[in-house]
N, CA, C and O atoms as a printed pandas DataFrame, in Angstrom:
     atom_number atom_name residue_name chain_id  residue_number  x_coord  y_coord  z_coord
0              1         N          UNK        A               1   20.714   18.839  -28.852
1              2        CA          UNK        A               1   20.150   17.579  -28.916
2              3         C          UNK        A               1   18.744   17.562  -28.105
3              4         O          UNK        A               1   18.783   17.938  -26.933
4              5         N          UNK        A               2   17.667   17.203  -28.587
5              6        CA          UNK        A               2   16.301   17.198  -28.027
6              7         C          UNK        A               2   16.203   16.080  -27.026
7              8         O          UNK        A               2   16.776   15.006  -27.208
8              9         N          UNK        A               3   15.489   16.337  -25.992
9             10        CA          UNK        A               3   15.224   15.316  -25.004
10            11         C          UNK        A               3   14.027   14.345  -25.346
11            12         O          UNK        A               3   13.136   14.898  -25.990
12            13         N          UNK        A               4   13.860   13.263  -25.104
13            14        CA          UNK        A               4   12.705   12.410  -25.368
14            15         C          UNK        A               4   11.539   12.927  -24.418
15            16         O          UNK        A               4   11.822   13.431  -23.332
16            17         N          UNK        A               5   10.371   12.808  -24.797
17            18        CA          UNK        A               5    9.177   13.327  -24.235
18            19         C          UNK        A               5    9.171   12.640  -22.756
19            20         O          UNK        A               5    9.445   11.451  -22.593
20            21         N          UNK        A               6    8.844   13.482  -21.754
21            22        CA          UNK        A               6    8.788   12.926  -20.353
22            23         C          UNK        A               6    7.577   12.097  -20.219
23            24         O          UNK        A               6    6.474   12.426  -20.657
24            25         N          UNK        A               7    7.860   10.930  -19.547
25            26        CA          UNK        A               7    6.799    9.876  -19.503
26            27         C          UNK        A               7    5.805   10.221  -18.291
27            28         O          UNK        A               7    6.292   10.475  -17.190
28            29         N          UNK        A               8    4.587   10.232  -18.460
29            30        CA          UNK        A               8    3.622   10.473  -17.319
30            31         C          UNK        A               8    3.500    9.415  -16.474
31            32         O          UNK        A               8    3.366    8.285  -16.944
32            33         N          UNK        A               9    3.525    9.612  -15.249
33            34        CA          UNK        A               9    3.478    8.451  -14.231
34            35         C          UNK        A               9    1.973    7.836  -14.388
35            36         O          UNK        A               9    0.992    8.529  -14.655
36            37         N          UNK        A              10    1.950    6.520  -14.194
37            38        CA          UNK        A              10    0.661    5.847  -14.143
38            39         C          UNK        A              10   -0.159    6.160  -12.876
39            40         O          UNK        A              10   -1.390    6.138  -12.842
40            41         N          UNK        A              11    0.655    6.456  -11.832
41            42        CA          UNK        A              11    0.110    6.801  -10.562
42            43         C          UNK        A              11   -0.293    8.233  -10.515
43            44         O          UNK        A              11    0.526    9.064  -10.908
44            45         N          UNK        A              12   -1.378    8.594  -10.110
45            46        CA          UNK        A              12   -1.903   10.006  -10.042
46            47         C          UNK        A              12   -1.841   10.384   -8.556
47            48         O          UNK        A              12   -2.865   10.597   -7.907
48            49         N          UNK        A              13   -0.643   10.457   -8.055
49            50        CA          UNK        A              13   -0.420   10.688   -6.570
50            51         C          UNK        A              13   -0.789   12.296   -6.198
51            52         O          UNK        A              13   -1.037   12.695   -5.061
52            53         N          UNK        A              14   -0.771   12.992   -7.224
53            54        CA          UNK        A              14   -1.149   14.473   -6.829
54            55         C          UNK        A              14   -2.514   14.591   -6.287
55            56         O          UNK        A              14   -2.759   15.480   -5.472
56            57         N          UNK        A              15   -3.485   13.705   -6.703
57            58        CA          UNK        A              15   -4.813   13.653   -6.109
58            59         C          UNK        A              15   -4.914   13.226   -4.723
59            60         O          UNK        A              15   -5.876   13.535   -4.020
60            61         N          UNK        A              16   -3.851   12.457   -4.282
61            62        CA          UNK        A              16   -3.854   12.015   -2.926
62            63         C          UNK        A              16   -2.957   12.828   -1.986
63            64         O          UNK        A              16   -2.730   12.354   -0.873
64            65         N          UNK        A              17   -2.472   13.907   -2.301
65            66        CA          UNK        A              17   -1.712   14.744   -1.521
66            67         C          UNK        A              17   -2.534   15.215   -0.335
67            68         O          UNK        A              17   -3.680   15.617   -0.537
68            69         N          UNK        A              18   -1.998   15.191    0.950
69            70        CA          UNK        A              18   -2.565   15.607    2.183
70            71         C          UNK        A              18   -3.901   14.709    2.537
71            72         O          UNK        A              18   -4.754   15.066    3.350
72            73         N          UNK        A              19   -3.936   13.474    1.781
73            74        CA          UNK        A              19   -4.902   12.477    2.159
74            75         C          UNK        A              19   -4.244   11.224    2.975
75            76         O          UNK        A              19   -3.036   10.993    2.916
76            77         N          UNK        A              20   -5.041   10.536    3.645
77            78        CA          UNK        A              20   -4.492    9.330    4.179
78            79         C          UNK        A              20   -4.527    8.262    3.258
79            80         O          UNK        A              20   -5.545    7.929    2.651
80            81         N          UNK        A              21   -3.281    7.652    3.135
81            82        CA          UNK        A              21   -3.075    6.476    2.142
82            83         C          UNK        A              21   -2.705    5.252    2.911
83            84         O          UNK        A              21   -2.158    5.327    4.011
84            85         N          UNK        A              22   -3.028    4.046    2.289
85            86        CA          UNK        A              22   -2.435    2.804    2.784
86            87         C          UNK        A              22   -1.487    2.389    1.781
87            88         O          UNK        A              22   -1.740    2.467    0.579
88            89         N          UNK        A              23   -0.439    1.966    2.230
89            90        CA          UNK        A              23    0.742    1.544    1.406
90            91         C          UNK        A              23    1.207    0.187    1.786
91            92         O          UNK        A              23    1.530   -0.068    2.946
92            93         N          UNK        A              24    1.247   -0.670    0.849
93            94        CA          UNK        A              24    1.796   -2.018    0.912
94            95         C          UNK        A              24    3.144   -2.081    0.421
95            96         O          UNK        A              24    3.442   -1.483   -0.613
96            97         N          UNK        A              25    3.907   -2.688    1.008
97            98        CA          UNK        A              25    5.475   -2.724    0.660
98            99         C          UNK        A              25    5.855   -4.195    0.397
99           100         O          UNK        A              25    5.333   -5.120    1.019
100          101         N          UNK        A              26    6.817   -4.367   -0.581
101          102        CA          UNK        A              26    7.599   -5.601   -0.767
102          103         C          UNK        A              26    7.888   -6.227    0.633
103          104         O          UNK        A              26    8.186   -5.489    1.571
104          105         N          UNK        A              27    7.813   -7.435    0.767
105          106        CA          UNK        A              27    8.082   -8.137    2.022
106          107         C          UNK        A              27    6.906   -8.124    2.939
107          108         O          UNK        A              27    7.019   -8.690    4.026
108          109         N          UNK        A              28    5.786   -7.535    2.612
109          110        CA          UNK        A              28    4.528   -7.675    3.525
110          111         C          UNK        A              28    4.185   -6.557    4.406
111          112         O          UNK        A              28    3.060   -6.515    4.903
112          113         N          UNK        A              29    5.082   -5.618    4.652
113          114        CA          UNK        A              29    4.755   -4.530    5.534
114          115         C          UNK        A              29    3.682   -3.617    5.097
115          116         O          UNK        A              29    3.672   -3.298    3.908
116          117         N          UNK        A              30    2.799   -3.163    5.869
117          118        CA          UNK        A              30    1.659   -2.286    5.532
118          119         C          UNK        A              30    1.671   -1.118    6.465
119          120         O          UNK        A              30    1.789   -1.245    7.684
120          121         N          UNK        A              31    1.535    0.106    5.798
121          122        CA          UNK        A              31    1.747    1.316    6.660
122          123         C          UNK        A              31    0.528    2.229    6.145
123          124         O          UNK        A              31   -0.042    2.048    5.069
124          125         N          UNK        A              32    0.225    3.197    7.032
125          126        CA          UNK        A              32   -0.716    4.058    6.771
126          127         C          UNK        A              32   -0.463    5.556    7.185
127          128         O          UNK        A              32   -0.172    5.761    8.364
128          129         N          UNK        A              33   -0.539    6.506    6.409
129          130        CA          UNK        A              33   -0.206    7.912    6.830
130          131         C          UNK        A              33   -0.799    8.878    5.891
131          132         O          UNK        A              33   -1.587    8.567    4.998
132          133         N          UNK        A              34   -0.336   10.185    6.166
133          134        CA          UNK        A              34   -0.736   11.267    5.338
134          135         C          UNK        A              34    0.257   11.604    4.296
135          136         O          UNK        A              34    1.390   11.948    4.633
136          137         N          UNK        A              35   -0.121   11.524    2.943
137          138        CA          UNK        A              35    0.803   11.699    1.955
138          139         C          UNK        A              35    1.243   13.146    1.854
139          140         O          UNK        A              35    0.442   14.003    1.482
140          141         N          UNK        A              36    2.419   13.425    2.156
141          142        CA          UNK        A              36    3.060   14.790    2.134
142          143         C          UNK        A              36    3.971   14.985    0.803
143          144         O          UNK        A              36    4.227   16.102    0.352
144          145         N          UNK        A              37    4.326   14.051    0.358
145          146        CA          UNK        A              37    5.314   14.344   -0.963
146          147         C          UNK        A              37    5.674   13.048   -1.551
147          148         O          UNK        A              37    5.669   12.011   -0.887
148          149         N          UNK        A              38    6.039   13.110   -3.004
149          150        CA          UNK        A              38    6.526   11.981   -3.602
150          151         C          UNK        A              38    7.297   12.366   -4.895
151          152         O          UNK        A              38    7.245   13.540   -5.262
152          153         N          UNK        A              39    7.946   11.538   -5.546
153          154        CA          UNK        A              39    8.752   11.809   -6.686
154          155         C          UNK        A              39    8.374   10.874   -7.756
155          156         O          UNK        A              39    7.584    9.943   -7.603
156          157         N          UNK        A              40    9.059   11.210   -8.984
157          158        CA          UNK        A              40    8.790   10.198  -10.095
158          159         C          UNK        A              40    9.116    8.798   -9.984
159          160         O          UNK        A              40    8.645    7.953  -10.746
160          161         N          UNK        A              41   10.110    8.481   -8.816
161          162        CA          UNK        A              41   10.589    7.187   -8.518
162          163         C          UNK        A              41    9.528    6.332   -7.493
163          164         O          UNK        A              41    9.766    5.185   -7.116
164          165         N          UNK        A              42    8.430    7.030   -7.152
165          166        CA          UNK        A              42    7.452    6.776   -6.199
166          167         C          UNK        A              42    8.171    6.543   -4.582
167          168         O          UNK        A              42    7.812    5.739   -3.721
168          169         N          UNK        A              43    9.235    7.492   -4.533
169          170        CA          UNK        A              43    9.486    7.633   -3.083
170          171         C          UNK        A              43    8.509    8.352   -2.584
171          172         O          UNK        A              43    8.142    9.374   -3.165
172          173         N          UNK        A              44    7.966    7.951   -1.485
173          174        CA          UNK        A              44    6.938    8.668   -0.712
174          175         C          UNK        A              44    7.340    9.293    0.668
175          176         O          UNK        A              44    8.206    8.761    1.362
176          177         N          UNK        A              45    6.709   10.399    1.033
177          178        CA          UNK        A              45    6.946   11.071    2.471
178          179         C          UNK        A              45    5.406   10.884    3.150
179          180         O          UNK        A              45    4.410   11.447    2.696
180          181         N          UNK        A              46    5.403   10.157    4.103
181          182        CA          UNK        A              46    4.108   10.075    4.722
182          183         C          UNK        A              46    4.394   10.614    6.257
183          184         O          UNK        A              46    5.363   10.288    6.942
184          185         N          UNK        A              47    3.314   11.529    6.650
185          186        CA          UNK        A              47    3.308   12.038    7.974
186          187         C          UNK        A              47    2.266   11.430    8.843
187          188         O          UNK        A              47    1.185   11.088    8.365
188          189         N          UNK        A              48    2.578   11.267   10.224
189          190        CA          UNK        A              48    1.780   10.618   11.163
190          191         C          UNK        A              48    1.537    9.135   10.639
191          192         O          UNK        A              48    0.426    8.627   10.490
192          193         N          UNK        A              49    2.618    8.599   10.414
193          194        CA          UNK        A              49    2.599    7.140    9.729
194          195         C          UNK        A              49    2.444    6.115   10.843
195          196         O          UNK        A              49    3.052    6.274   11.901
196          197         N          UNK        A              50    1.612    5.019   10.630
197          198        CA          UNK        A              50    1.519    3.907   11.500
198          199         C          UNK        A              50    1.727    2.723   10.661
199          200         O          UNK        A              50    1.377    2.676    9.481
200          201         N          UNK        A              51    2.370    1.655   11.364
201          202        CA          UNK        A              51    2.565    0.333   10.740
202          203         C          UNK        A              51    1.648   -0.522   11.431
203          204         O          UNK        A              51    1.431   -0.455   12.640
204          205         N          UNK        A              52    1.011   -1.487   10.480
205          206        CA          UNK        A              52    0.087   -2.472   11.036
206          207         C          UNK        A              52    1.053   -3.675   11.359
207          208         O          UNK        A              52    1.948   -4.026   10.590
208          209         N          UNK        A              53    0.793   -4.255   12.536
209          210        CA          UNK        A              53    1.641   -5.213   13.154
210          211         C          UNK        A              53    1.117   -6.553   12.762
211          212         O          UNK        A              53   -0.076   -6.708   12.502
212          213         N          UNK        A              54    2.078   -7.626   12.712
213          214        CA          UNK        A              54    1.812   -8.973   12.301
214          215         C          UNK        A              54    1.285   -9.679   13.600
215          216         O          UNK        A              54    1.523   -9.269   14.736
216          217         N          UNK        A              55    0.580  -10.732   13.312
217          218        CA          UNK        A              55    0.060  -11.659   14.211
218          219         C          UNK        A              55    1.410  -12.596   14.643
219          220         O          UNK        A              55    2.067  -13.239   13.824
220          221         N          UNK        A              56    1.672  -12.541   16.034
221          222        CA          UNK        A              56    2.880  -13.346   16.471
222          223         C          UNK        A              56    2.827  -14.772   16.250
223          224         O          UNK        A              56    3.842  -15.468   16.216
224          225         N          UNK        A              57    1.596  -15.235   16.092
225          226        CA          UNK        A              57    1.450  -16.643   15.726
226          227         C          UNK        A              57    1.479  -17.040   14.290
227          228         O          UNK        A              57    1.765  -18.202   13.999
228          229         N          UNK        A              58    1.207  -16.166   13.379
229          230        CA          UNK        A              58    1.155  -16.276   11.976
230          231         C          UNK        A              58    1.713  -15.086   11.338
231          232         O          UNK        A              58    0.978  -14.114   11.162
232          233         N          UNK        A              59    2.908  -15.061   10.982
233          234        CA          UNK        A              59    3.574  -13.874   10.478
234          235         C          UNK        A              59    3.070  -13.505    8.971
235          236         O          UNK        A              59    3.473  -12.489    8.405
236          237         N          UNK        A              60    2.307  -14.266    8.469
237          238        CA          UNK        A              60    1.789  -13.866    7.175
238          239         C          UNK        A              60    0.548  -13.083    7.309
239          240         O          UNK        A              60    0.043  -12.546    6.323
240          241         N          UNK        A              61   -0.022  -12.986    8.623
241          242        CA          UNK        A              61   -1.365  -12.305    8.854
242          243         C          UNK        A              61   -1.132  -10.958    9.526
243          244         O          UNK        A              61   -0.429  -10.843   10.530
244          245         N          UNK        A              62   -1.778   -9.907    8.905
245          246        CA          UNK        A              62   -1.657   -8.629    9.573
246          247         C          UNK        A              62   -2.914   -8.448   10.455
247          248         O          UNK        A              62   -4.038   -8.819   10.115
248          249         N          UNK        A              63   -2.578   -7.774   11.747
249          250        CA          UNK        A              63   -3.519   -7.597   12.599
250          251         C          UNK        A              63   -4.068   -6.231   12.537
251          252         O          UNK        A              63   -3.650   -5.477   11.658
252          253         N          UNK        A              64   -5.068   -5.786   13.477
253          254        CA          UNK        A              64   -5.574   -4.486   13.500
254          255         C          UNK        A              64   -4.632   -3.576   14.342
255          256         O          UNK        A              64   -4.776   -2.354   14.355
256          257         N          UNK        A              65   -3.692   -4.201   15.023
257          258        CA          UNK        A              65   -2.686   -3.459   15.957
258          259         C          UNK        A              65   -1.870   -2.634   15.272
259          260         O          UNK        A              65   -1.409   -3.091   14.227
260          261         N          UNK        A              66   -1.523   -1.370   15.632
261          262        CA          UNK        A              66   -0.553   -0.579   14.992
262          263         C          UNK        A              66    0.563   -0.041   15.837
263          264         O          UNK        A              66    0.434   -0.051   17.061
264          265         N          UNK        A              67    1.633    0.422   15.282
265          266        CA          UNK        A              67    2.489    1.160   16.092
266          267         C          UNK        A              67    2.826    2.427   15.307
267          268         O          UNK        A              67    2.847    2.408   14.076
268          269         N          UNK        A              68    3.102    3.577   16.044
269          270        CA          UNK        A              68    3.306    4.818   15.496
270          271         C          UNK        A              68    4.695    4.893   14.997
271          272         O          UNK        A              68    5.641    4.425   15.631
272          273         N          UNK        A              69    4.808    5.481   13.864
273          274        CA          UNK        A              69    6.333    5.699   13.261
274          275         C          UNK        A              69    6.512    7.066   13.008
275          276         O          UNK        A              69    7.670    7.436   12.813
276          277         N          UNK        A              70    5.490    8.006   12.965
277          278        CA          UNK        A              70    5.827    9.478   12.768
278          279         C          UNK        A              70    6.029    9.785   11.270
279          280         O          UNK        A              70    5.278    9.325   10.411
280          281         N          UNK        A              71    7.056   10.567   11.004
281          282        CA          UNK        A              71    7.453   10.909    9.587
282          283         C          UNK        A              71    8.286    9.969    9.004
283          284         O          UNK        A              71    9.356    9.655    9.525
284          285         N          UNK        A              72    7.795    9.389    7.736
285          286        CA          UNK        A              72    8.455    8.263    7.176
286          287         C          UNK        A              72    8.880    8.653    5.770
287          288         O          UNK        A              72    8.151    9.435    5.159
288          289         N          UNK        A              73   10.004    8.182    5.185
289          290        CA          UNK        A              73   10.154    8.206    3.800
290          291         C          UNK        A              73   10.270    6.781    3.310
291          292         O          UNK        A              73   11.125    6.013    3.749
292          293         N          UNK        A              74    9.339    6.435    2.340
293          294        CA          UNK        A              74    9.395    4.992    1.971
294          295         C          UNK        A              74   10.122    5.065    0.467
295          296         O          UNK        A              74    9.757    5.881   -0.380
296          297         N          UNK        A              75   11.056    4.230    0.278
297          298        CA          UNK        A              75   11.682    4.231   -0.923
298          299         C          UNK        A              75   10.922    3.516   -1.969
299          300         O          UNK        A              75   10.446    2.405   -1.732
300          301         N          UNK        A              76   10.773    4.141   -3.204
301          302        CA          UNK        A              76    9.963    3.588   -4.246
302          303         C          UNK        A              76   10.145    2.175   -4.627
303          304         O          UNK        A              76    9.194    1.516   -5.045
304          305         N          UNK        A              77   11.321    1.689   -4.499
305          306        CA          UNK        A              77   11.507    0.286   -4.840
306          307         C          UNK        A              77   10.995   -0.674   -3.960
307          308         O          UNK        A              77   11.058   -1.877   -4.210
308          309         N          UNK        A              78   10.434   -0.164   -2.829
309          310        CA          UNK        A              78    9.885   -0.948   -1.847
310          311         C          UNK        A              78    8.256   -0.862   -1.877
311          312         O          UNK        A              78    7.620   -1.556   -1.083
312          313         N          UNK        A              79    7.647   -0.081   -2.718
313          314        CA          UNK        A              79    6.261    0.274   -2.667
314          315         C          UNK        A              79    5.553   -0.749   -3.781
315          316         O          UNK        A              79    5.872   -0.773   -4.970
316          317         N          UNK        A              80    4.636   -1.501   -3.230
317          318        CA          UNK        A              80    3.921   -2.345   -4.252
318          319         C          UNK        A              80    2.528   -1.766   -4.453
319          320         O          UNK        A              80    1.931   -2.000   -5.504
320          321         N          UNK        A              81    1.947   -0.977   -3.437
321          322        CA          UNK        A              81    0.512   -0.567   -3.672
322          323         C          UNK        A              81    0.583    0.646   -2.943
323          324         O          UNK        A              81    1.305    0.793   -1.957
324          325         N          UNK        A              82   -0.222    1.593   -3.459
325          326        CA          UNK        A              82   -0.735    2.940   -2.748
326          327         C          UNK        A              82   -2.180    3.012   -3.045
327          328         O          UNK        A              82   -2.611    2.951   -4.197
328          329         N          UNK        A              83   -2.949    3.146   -1.966
329          330        CA          UNK        A              83   -4.422    3.304   -2.189
330          331         C          UNK        A              83   -4.918    4.413   -1.118
331          332         O          UNK        A              83   -4.384    4.577   -0.021
332          333         N          UNK        A              84   -5.929    5.086   -1.566
333          334        CA          UNK        A              84   -6.575    6.058   -0.628
334          335         C          UNK        A              84   -7.208    5.300    0.502
335          336         O          UNK        A              84   -7.853    4.291    0.215
336          337         N          UNK        A              85   -7.098    5.663    1.723
337          338        CA          UNK        A              85   -7.738    5.176    2.846
338          339         C          UNK        A              85   -9.390    5.399    2.709
339          340         O          UNK        A              85  -10.191    4.505    2.983
340          341         N          UNK        A              86   -9.745    6.627    2.276
341          342        CA          UNK        A              86  -11.082    6.933    2.295
342          343         C          UNK        A              86  -11.733    6.137    1.016
343          344         O          UNK        A              86  -11.197    6.118   -0.092
344          345         N          UNK        A              87  -12.918    5.511    1.321
345          346        CA          UNK        A              87  -13.516    4.757    0.352
346          347         C          UNK        A              87  -13.074    3.399    0.015
347          348         O          UNK        A              87  -13.570    2.798   -0.937
348          349         N          UNK        A              88  -12.186    2.906    0.737
349          350        CA          UNK        A              88  -11.800    1.527    0.482
350          351         C          UNK        A              88  -12.392    0.558    1.409
351          352         O          UNK        A              88  -12.441    0.791    2.617
352          353         N          UNK        A              89  -12.835   -0.504    0.894
353          354        CA          UNK        A              89  -13.325   -1.499    1.719
354          355         C          UNK        A              89  -12.838   -2.959    1.336
355          356         O          UNK        A              89  -12.550   -3.133    0.152
356          357         N          UNK        A              90  -12.737   -3.849    2.065
357          358        CA          UNK        A              90  -12.359   -5.276    1.786
358          359         C          UNK        A              90  -13.479   -6.084    1.340
359          360         O          UNK        A              90  -14.584   -6.056    1.882
360          361         N          UNK        A              91  -13.174   -6.804    0.344
361          362        CA          UNK        A              91  -14.190   -7.680   -0.199
362          363         C          UNK        A              91  -13.663   -9.213   -0.135
363          364         O          UNK        A              91  -12.475   -9.529   -0.064
364          365         N          UNK        A              92  -14.742  -10.091   -0.173
365          366        CA          UNK        A              92  -14.351  -11.423   -0.251
366          367         C          UNK        A              92  -13.486  -11.816   -1.383
367          368         O          UNK        A              92  -13.743  -11.315   -2.478
368          369         N          UNK        A              93  -12.457  -12.675   -1.276
369          370        CA          UNK        A              93  -11.695  -13.216   -2.319
370          371         C          UNK        A              93  -12.592  -14.174   -3.330
371          372         O          UNK        A              93  -12.907  -15.310   -2.975
372          373         N          UNK        A              94  -12.910  -13.728   -4.389
373          374        CA          UNK        A              94  -13.789  -14.678   -5.305
374          375         C          UNK        A              94  -13.014  -15.865   -5.795
375          376         O          UNK        A              94  -13.654  -16.778   -6.318
376          377         N          UNK        A              95  -11.628  -15.967   -5.682
377          378        CA          UNK        A              95  -10.769  -17.109   -6.063
378          379         C          UNK        A              95  -10.854  -18.175   -5.053
379          380         O          UNK        A              95  -10.815  -19.358   -5.391
380          381         N          UNK        A              96  -10.982  -17.761   -3.686
381          382        CA          UNK        A              96  -11.139  -18.798   -2.709
382          383         C          UNK        A              96  -12.439  -19.607   -2.888
383          384         O          UNK        A              96  -12.430  -20.825   -2.712
384          385         N          UNK        A              97  -13.556  -18.939   -3.237
385          386        CA          UNK        A              97  -14.721  -19.669   -3.541
386          387         C          UNK        A              97  -14.631  -20.632   -4.679
387          388         O          UNK        A              97  -15.132  -21.750   -4.559
388          389         N          UNK        A              98  -14.106  -20.319   -5.624
389          390        CA          UNK        A              98  -13.827  -21.313   -6.897
390          391         C          UNK        A              98  -12.820  -22.420   -6.318
391          392         O          UNK        A              98  -13.036  -23.577   -6.679
392          393         N          UNK        A              99  -11.910  -22.217   -5.591
393          394        CA          UNK        A              99  -11.121  -23.304   -5.086
394          395         C          UNK        A              99  -11.783  -24.145   -4.291
395          396         O          UNK        A              99  -11.649  -25.355   -4.473
396          397         N          UNK        A             100  -12.599  -23.659   -3.287
397          398        CA          UNK        A             100  -13.440  -24.528   -2.389
398          399         C          UNK        A             100  -14.482  -25.371   -3.210
399          400         O          UNK        A             100  -14.799  -26.501   -2.837
400          401         N          UNK        A             101  -14.968  -24.828   -4.259
401          402        CA          UNK        A             101  -15.956  -25.513   -5.112
402          403         C          UNK        A             101  -15.313  -26.698   -5.836
403          404         O          UNK        A             101  -15.879  -27.779   -5.996
404          405         N          UNK        A             102  -13.933  -26.363   -6.308
405          406        CA          UNK        A             102  -13.217  -27.462   -7.035
406          407         C          UNK        A             102  -12.881  -28.590   -6.123
407          408         O          UNK        A             102  -12.878  -29.747   -6.543
408          409         N          UNK        A             103  -12.592  -28.284   -4.861
409          410        CA          UNK        A             103  -12.211  -29.251   -3.976
410          411         C          UNK        A             103  -13.526  -30.233   -3.613
411          412         O          UNK        A             103  -13.407  -31.453   -3.502
412          413         N          UNK        A             104  -14.600  -29.628   -3.471
413          414        CA          UNK        A             104  -15.902  -30.348   -3.163
414          415         C          UNK        A             104  -16.124  -31.268   -4.424
415          416         O          UNK        A             104  -16.444  -32.446   -4.265
416          417         N          UNK        A             105  -15.957  -30.739   -5.642
417          418        CA          UNK        A             105  -16.382  -31.299   -6.858
418          419         C          UNK        A             105  -15.271  -32.333   -7.342
419          420         O          UNK        A             105  -15.524  -33.287   -8.078
420          421         N          UNK        A             106  -14.089  -32.047   -6.870
421          422        CA          UNK        A             106  -12.930  -32.865   -7.457
422          423         C          UNK        A             106  -13.024  -34.214   -6.674
423          424         O          UNK        A             106  -12.222  -35.118   -6.905
């Protein structure tokens, strides 16, 4: 019996091997580390990993403070975003501007 063709992953994590990546997890945790391995289920192995800490006053807000975690395995079921750290910059949310304009006009 022949096997169905293997699906290609939409993530091209091979390009990010040994690079620093930023990972957002379900539940809001954000971590950063060097990608050392992964599998087809997007389980990740991160070396020299650090977690961004939350603001004690507002648990929805992430601060610039970090804590060292070391070598970490992140289950693929918890991963919502993997992005390279190099070349990433934060931009203003265009939807917030539209909402503010609606409030003024409304």
